[in-house]
C-alpha angles and dihedrals in degrees: 000000000000119000121261090237096050111113095211143340092265094060115113106267122242111257106276095214092050089051091052093049100041110023112019104128127225103246093212093055093049093045088055092049097043098082090051091047091053092046090055092047091053089059091045092051092050091049093051089056094047090050089049092238088128130017121273088240092057092042092053092047092049092049093046093051093045090053090051089050090050090056090048091053091050090051092046093244093116112047143135123284126192096256094056116097096221141318091275091057091046093051092048094048093046093047092052090046091054102033102030118206091353088066091056090057094063091073098076123105093018141075137199083255095066092030095061093044090049093050091046092051092050090047091047093049092052093044093050090050090051093048091047088056090048090051089055090052091052092047092051089052090050091048091052091049090048093050094045094053099023096131101031108119118239128174114254118221138212121178085005089291129112108272118160139342114283133159140238088245091054092049095048096042091050088069091042092057093047088054092046089055090061093069098098093043094051092046088051089054090052090051092050089059095040091085135106118229098166113122093038084098113184089353101280104076124245141267090235116100098239132164107231095176089058089059090048091056094045090054092047091238123155099233148350119254098234109200110068094210091050089059089067093037088057093055107110091007093077091042090052095048091046090057090044089056089066097048091098091052093050090045092055092046092048093052094045092048090051092050090051093050089056097038092055092050120104089248091063105013092178100132133052115209119189118258090241087071097047136069134214132232125260091222109016112067092191095064132103111173129198090220096158091062090049090052092047090048089053095045091064087070092047087052091051087052091054090049092050091048091050091051095046102044095060098047126103094019125144115244116275129036120338127179088232086079092073089067089066092062100072095044091048096049095040091045094053092046091050090052091048096049093043091055091046092051094046091051091054091050095048090051089054097047125109134162140246100226096184091054091048093052093044089059092065101101117180095258092065088071095053096100091050090054090051090051092051091053089052091051087053091057108273121126113254095242093050091048091047093052092046094053094039091056092048107035091149088070091066110101132204113265134196102275091206094056090045097055092041091056095062105082110161115114109284096018122116094265093049111031093165093229089158089059091050091046090054090050090051090055088060090067110098 
């Protein structure tokens, strides 16, 4: 297929190998973007007719054909093939093929520059909304786990050594609260993508008297990005900040996955994860491995790589469009998909996680109660430092206590005897 920008068929062709190295599109990415691209063009075609830049007859034909093409993309009938330059070229060629000269009239007052940003924003908005819903599903699973084992004692650790009595409910709800705290950040990412850039054309506006706000309303977007040059300046920037918005989510998932790898090992043996979430060994018949958590733990670092790439590729560029921008597309789309699948996988694992209460209680050696003994001495009138030194010099005097009574006795908000799960549940209800 000839390039959109070629003047005629006799023009010297762009070097094929250079095209393959620099511009060959990933078919999967463009197939994902194509429905959003068509959706934006439907609004653009309607607006051109309303502004009398094209006839109502042509506008209606364009919109009708585009809607047919949208259905075809959803059914997989219209999709990218290796010889096609990109999804924007495919849509234009197919529209002209189906609508004739009317199809050629759609391509006024716009450019591939604003077209790709528009499609990416619509894709990003939908993907963020989907991930937000998935986050809520994971948090509900964590809340159920926290409530089920709220008062089951579990050793708490500092420096990976037993420190003080904690509980399974405290452990699980710690991740729940970290995720809950991501609400404003994720909603900000949604708002960054909830913007119309169509009509900015190549980044300098257009001589045609268009109505950009009309397109904004038709697409159900919150606002129009006003400055045409800023529409191009924001390419890559919005993608980068969208990925950044999910760093906290990926951080929490990474840490929880790592805990679970260790807590299901023979050395800890605190948690019981269903066999449907574990794998066996090709050579050791005794093994059951929590591979999914190892993969999720590793994918946090892959995500950080995507984020770093997104930040780096858009820096030190001159104002206006630059081809460097296209390198932000794969890391953005792959990054969002990695976030989505990681949350989905972690939710499945959490829903299939139980505990080994006998192993948890057996881990409560006498020394884990040392700080509680110090605190009791302080409540009896001793200074903290004197009590600390006395117990530290005589740790053998510390006796094993009933872990259940210990965690029940701590009743301030956020302590083991008062985790405030009702507060966290109310905060979860605030998620839309």
